[in-house]
C-alpha positions, -999 to +999 in steps of 0.1 A: -239+401-014-203+403-027-215+400-063-240+429-058-212+450-044-190+443-074-217+451-099-225+484-082-187+494-081-182+485-118-214+505-127-200+536-109-167+533-126-182+527-161-203+558-156-170+577-150-157+565-184-188+575-202-188+609-186-152+615-196-155+605-232-189+616-243-199+646-221-186+681-219-173+698-188-204+720-183-226+689-179-207+680-147-205+714-129-236+707-108-229+690-076-244+655-073-250+641-039-253+606-054-217+606-066-206+616-031-226+587-017-210+564-043-175+575-034-181+568+003-196+534-005-168+524-029-140+533-005-158+522+027-139+488+027-111+470+009-134+447-011-153+475-029-122+497-033-102+468-049-131+460-072-130+497-084-093+493-091-099+460-109-123+477-133-097+501-142-070+475-146-093+455-169-098+485-192-060+489-193-053+452-199-077+451-228-064+483-243-028+473-239-034+439-255-057+450-284-046+486-291-011+497-279+011+469-269+001+435-282-018+446-312-031+479-326-006+507-332+023+487-317+015+458-341+014+483-371+046+501-365+066+494-333+073+458-341+077+464-378+095+498-382+130+501-371+165+492-382+160+458-366+124+449-372+103+449-404+068+440-418+063+406-434+038+414-461+042+434-493+041+472-492+011+474-516-008+448-496-007+466-463-005+504-470-024+514-438+004+498-418+034+504-440+029+541-446+030+551-409+058+526-404+080+544-428+072+579-416+045+585-443+071+585-470+091+614-455+058+631-445+045+634-480+016+611-475+001+625-443-025+646-461-038+615-480-035+589-452-070+575-442-072+589-407-100+566-396-091+535-415-065+519-393-068+536-359-105+534-356-128+557-336-129+530-309-091+525-312-061+534-291-070+571-286-105+565-271-095+534-252-066+551-234-089+579-224-113+552-210-084+541-188-078+576-178-115+581-170-116+551-147-084+561-130-097+597-126-129+584-111-110+566-084-085+594-079-112+620-076-132+599-052-102+594-029-092+631-030-127+640-021-127+621+011-126+641+044-094+624+056-075+626+023-050+651+037-041+630+067-047+594+054-030+598+020-009+630+018+001+627+054+009+590+054+044+580+064+041+543+054+021+524+029-016+517+037-044+501+017-058+536+007-023+549-003-018+518-024-052+522-042-044+559-048-010+551-061-022+524-085-048+547-099-023+575-104+001+549-121-027+538-144-034+573-155+003+581-160+008+548-180-021+557-203-007+592-209+027+578-216+012+557-244-009+586-257+022+609-259+042+582-276+016+576-304-001+610-307+023+636-293+002+664-278-032+654-264-058+668-240-049+665-203-078+655-181-069+649-144-103+652-126-133+631-129-161+649-147-138+674-165-138+677-202-110+689-225-113+713-254-076+720-261-044+701-267-019+702-239+018+702-247+032+668-240+061+682-219+037+696-193+018+663-193+051+644-187+060+668-158+025+665-142+025+627-144+061+625-131+052+648-102+021+628-093+041+595-094+068+609-072+041+619-047+025+585-044+058+564-047+069+565-010+036+550+002+032+522-022+038+486-013+067+467-026+062+438-050+048+408-031+036+429-001+002+443-013-024+432+013-047+403+001-027+399-031-007+368-038+031+376-033+039+362-068+013+381-086+028+409-109-002+423-125-006+451-100+013+484-099+038+484-070+064+507-057+090+492-080+067+497-110+061+533-101+098+539-097+105+523-130+077+543-147+091+576-133+125+566-148+109+556-181+088+587-185+117+611-174+140+594-198+115+597-227+106+633-217+144+642-219+146+627-254+141+639-290+105+641-302+086+656-332+066+687-321+042+710-339+054+744-351+020+756-363+013+776-332-016+756-320+002+741-289+020+760-262+050+740-252+056+746-214+069+727-185+048+715-156+049+749-140+036+766-171+070+781-181+078+783-218+104+757-230+132+761-255+144+732-276+176+718-291+166+712-328+177+686-352+173+683-389+149+704-409+113+712-404+088+691-421+049+694-422+050+723-397+069+701-372+104+701-358+124+673-343+141+683-310+146+679-273+140+701-243+169+723-233+164+714-198+167+676-206+194+670-180+170+679-152+148+650-163+178+627-167+186+633-131+151+622-121+154+591-143+188+582-128+175+585-092+144+564-097+159+537-119+185+533-091+157+529-066+145+498-084+180+485-087+187+490-049+154+475-038+144+448-064+119+431-041+103+401-059+124+409-091+154+386-100+178+392-128+191+359-142+227+366-148+233+334-169+202+326-189+187+352-212+160+329-226+146+320-191+126+351-190+106+341-221+104+304-211+088+315-178+062+335-196+054+304-218+047+283-186+014+282-168-011+310-165-004+317-129+034+320-133+051+354-137+086+358-149+113+365-123+126+395-142+092+411-147+083+442-127+048+442-143+030+419-167-006+424-178-024+390-176-038+369-205-058+338-198-052+306-217-079+297-242-101+327-231-086+360-241-073+368-276-036+377-274-007+384-297+021+363-283+030+342-301+006+350-329+022+384-339+053+386-317+067+351-321+078+323-342+054+318-371+034+287-380+015+276-412-012+260-390-049+266-394-070+286-370-077+256-349-067+219-342-031+223-354+005+219-340+008+248-334-021+267-348-015+297-371+010+322-359+012+352-383+047+365-373+040+403-376+074+410-363+101+401-388+139+409-387+158+428-412+183+403-428+211+428-428+208+434-391+207+396-384+237+388-406+258+420-403+251+436-369+240+408-345+273+393-333+274+355-341+288+350-305+259+367-289+237+342-271+206+364-277+208+362-315+193+327-319+168+333-290+157+365-308+156+355-345+141+325-362+151+312-395+126+284-393+090+281-383+064+254-380+042+239-407+013+234-382+016+196-384+046+192-362+073+197-386+100+225-390+102+245-422+126+272-435+110+306-437+113+321-473+121+357-478+091+362-502+065+387-489+036+371-469+025+359-435+028+327-415+060+305-419+054+301-456+068+337-463+079+369-448+115+362-439+134+360-406+111+362-377+110+370-340+118+339-320+113+348-283+078+334-280+072+300-296+042+279-289+064+249-294+081+259-261+048+264-241+041+239-213+005+237-226+002+251-261-033+258-273-037+234-302-075+241-303-075+278-313-051+305-325-045+337-306-053+322-273-019+311-260-023+329-227+011+344-227+011+376-207+022+411-219+057+419-205+053+456-200+084+463-177+113+442-167+145+446-148+169+447-178+151+478-191+158+494-157+195+485-159+199+499-194+178+530-188+199+537-157+231+532-176+218+555-203+209+583-180+243+579-162+262+581-195+245+613-204+252+628-170+289+618-172+287+591-145+306+567-167+316+541-140+280+534-132+269+534-168+297+509-177+288+487-147+253+481-158+261+477-195+286+451-184+260+432-163+237+430-194+265+422-218+281+396-196+249+374-198+251+374-235+287+365-241+313+341-227+338+369-233+319+402-233+349+424-240+330+455-229+359+478-236+363+465-271+325+468-278+325+504-265+355+513-287+338+498-318+306+517-311+325+549-311+325+548-349+287+548-350+264+577-354+291+604-358+266+632-362+249+625-328+277+639-307+273+611-282+301+594-264+312+559-273+299+546-241+264+561-246+263+547-281+273+512-268+244+513-243+219+521-270+233+494-293+231+470-264+195+479-259+188+469-295+203+434-289+186+429-255+151+438-268+155+428-305+120+420-320+101+434-291+092+467-305+114+488-282+139+498-309+117+522-329+109+545-300+145+543-287+159+555-321+133+583-321+139+596-286+177+593-287+179+613-320+201+587-337+171+576-359+184+592-392+218+577-389+206+542-378+182+541-408+209+551-431+232+524-418+207+496-423+198+509-457+233+511-468+241+475-455+209+462-472+218+478-506+253+464-504+240+430-495+215+429-523+241+441-548+265+414-537+239+386-539+227+398-574+263+402-588+282+374-570+257+349-555+268+358-520+278+387-497+303+388-469+296+411-439+323+427-418+317+402-390+325+373-413+289+361-418+281+352-455+247+351-470+244+330-501+218+327-528+212+291-518+213+269-487+208+232-484+182+215-462+172+180-452+144+168-429+158+145-401+146+127-371+162+148-343+145+128-315+162+096-327+196+115-332+196+135-299+167+124-278+148+157-284+132+178-312+132+212-296+168+225-295+182+251-272+215+270-272+240+253-295+263+232-274+300+241-275+318+226-304+286+219-322+285+250-344+290+229-375+260+206-367+233+216-392+206+205-368+218+223-337+231+255-353+216+280-352+200+271-319+166+276-304+145+259-331+130+225-340+096+213-328+079+204-295+092+171-282+058+157-274+034+170-299+020+134-300+006+139-265-015+168-278-030+147-307-004+151-334+000+119-354+033+116-373+028+081-386+060+068-404+074+102-410+093+113-379+117+135-397+105+166-378+136+188-378+155+206-405+192+203-411+205+235-427+239+240-444+252+272-458+233+298-437+265+316-427+292+301-449+293+296-487+290+260-499+314+250-526+305+230-557+322+200-543+304+203-509+271+208-527+276+176-547+282+156-514+252+173-497+229+165-526+241+129-527+232+126-490+196+137-494+199+175-490+180+199-514+192+232-527+168+259-516+167+296-527+178+318-498+196+350-507+182+346-542+147+349-528+158+382-512+169+396-546+136+386-561+119+406-534+144+434-533+119+463-534+103+451-502+135+448-483+154+477-499+132+503-516+104+500-490+128+501-460+117+536-448+106+546-482+118+581-493+131+591-459+159+616-465+177+613-431+173+651-426+136+659-425+118+658-392+103+622-390+065+620-388+061+590-367+029+600-349-007+589-357-036+612-366-065+617-342-097+604-357-126+628-369-151+622-341-124+628-314-115+660-332-150+672-334-157+663-298-126+680-284-126+711-308-090+708-318-072+699-351-046+674-363-011+686-370+018+671-391-002+676-423-029+651-414-065+659-425-092+666-400-122+652-419-130+623-441-136+634-477 
C-alpha cells in the first residue's frame, strides 16, 4: 500500500516538473478537478506529504551534485577560477572550461563561445527549473487548501504542514540563488502551472525569495526536531538553514554583480520600484558591474538572520580547536553528518556518482577501479603564489587545504608535478580537504563513488557572513569578535589586530575598512579550495584588485625562478627550482603512514612537514599488496627553504633524488601566468555569467545578453 502511495505522489510531482519546463502558461489556465483531488490526496497525511517533499529533494540533490555544486558549472569555474584556485589542465586542452573561468578573455570571446557545448540543454539551467517546478507543485497545493490561511499563515508554532511548506519554499529559493549566481537575470516562476516568457531582474527575485523565506522561518522546526526524521539527519531544510539562507541571499543581493545595460531587463526591487546602482569600472559587452544603492537595507537583514543562527545553533557545533575535524567527519560513514554542517546533501557510498574526492580532493593516479585509491582527478588546484606567498606558514589550515603530494593508486605517496594535466601525475598543488586515504571505508572498487556528502552550508560561513555584514554596518566589535573566533582556531597566536592592520594595505581602490578586508581575506583561508572565493571576490567588488595581486606575485615568482633559481616571498617562504625527495617507511619510523598536523618542533622533519599527507595506514586490509617495498611515504627537503650545494651533496649521498619543482613551473609558465585570467584588464566589467542555451531561449522567448549568441551557427 505504502509503495503505491509513493508511486502516485512521485507521478504527481513529476507531472508538475514537465508542466513547468515544457508547456506554456495558457495550457494550464483551465481548472482541472484531478489536480485538486491530487493535492488533497498528497497532503492528507504525513506519509504522502513527506514523499512529495522527498521527490523535490532528490531533484535538488541530483542537480546540486551533477550540475551546480559538485560538478557542472561549479566544477568548470568556481573551483578553478579565483586568486586561490586554478584549473589543472592546459588552456588549449579545456577551452570550454578555461574561457568562462577567465571571464571570456575580458569579454572578447562571448560572441564565439559555444553556448550549448558545456552547459548542455539538460544542464544546470533546466535542472534548476525542475527543482523549482517540484517545489512550486508542493507550494501551490498547500496554498490551495481550504485551511491554508489558518493552518499555515496563522500558525504560531511549527507544525508538520508549516514545515513542509517551509521546506518547499527553501528549495525554490535555493534553486533561484544558484540560477542568479550562474545566469544573472532569469525567468521567475512561483506558481505551479505558470510559464514564463520574460526575464525578471535578479534583484526582484532576491527580494521575493527573501520575503518568502522570512514568512516561513518562524514556523519551521529546529535541526533535530522535525517529526519522524532522525535528529542527526542534516539533509532536510530546517529553521537554521532557512535563517542562514536568508543571510546568504541578502548578503549576495547587497553585493556587486554584472547586470545588462541593453534595456531588456527592468531592474526593480521586490515592490516593483526602480533601482539605482553604484557602478564600478567601465561597461563591457552591454553590461555594467555595480551594486544596489539600497544595499545596506539588505545587509541589515543578513545581519539579523545570521545572528539568529548564531544565537540558536541547535544541532550545530563549532569545533573551536580542530579545523580538519569537519572534513574528517564527512569522510566517515554514510550516516554521519558533520557537527558544523547546517545542511549537507546526501551521497551514498558505491551507489551515487559524486565529486568528492574525485574533483574536490587530493588526486590519485589510480585506475577507474580496484586501486588504492582509485583515480581522483583533482579539478581544484591551488595557485602556487597563493600557497607560498599569501597563506601564512603558521596557519593550521594551510596543510589541510593544500596538497603537495598525491597517491599513485598503489598505496604510495608521490610529488605532484606542476606540468599541466590531471591526476597526481600533473596539474600542480591540489586541494587536500577530502582525501580517500582518510576515509573510514574508501571505495577501492570504483572511482567517483566515495559517498562523501555535499557540504552546502556550515556554521563558519555564518560566522564570517555575520562579521562581514557587521563590518559594513559599522558594528566593528561584533565583526571583530567573530573574525577572532575563526582565526583563533587556525593559529596558536592569532594576533587579530596585527592581521587587520596588515590587511589595511590590501585593495586600496575598494574603499573598505581594514577590518572588512581582513574578514574577506579570512574567508579565503577558511574556504580555500572549496569554490567559495570566486563568488566572494565578485560580490565584494575586490575582484579586479585581487586578480592583479595574484598575477603580479606570479610574474615576480616566475621571473625569480627563471633568473635566480629561486624566489623569496615576503612571508619568508622560498620556492626553488629543485626539491629533494626520498621514499621512506613511515610506518616503521612513526607507527603510521597517514600524517596529521605537524607536531611542534618537527617542522624540519621531511616526512612530517608539511602535514596532512602520506598514505592510508591499512591499505593492506583493503587488498593492497606492498610486498617487500614498504617505503610508502615521501620525505621532501627544500619545499620552503633553499638547499645549498653542500646540503644537496649530503642528501644525494643519503638516497635522495633531485626533482624539478620551480623549474617545472617555469617550463609551464604560460599556463600559470599568461592564462591566469587571460587578458583581463582590471577595469572592464567582468563577464562571469553563463549563456542560456538555444532551446531554453526559444521556449522562453527571451535573448542572451553579455555578447553571447542566441543560436548555434
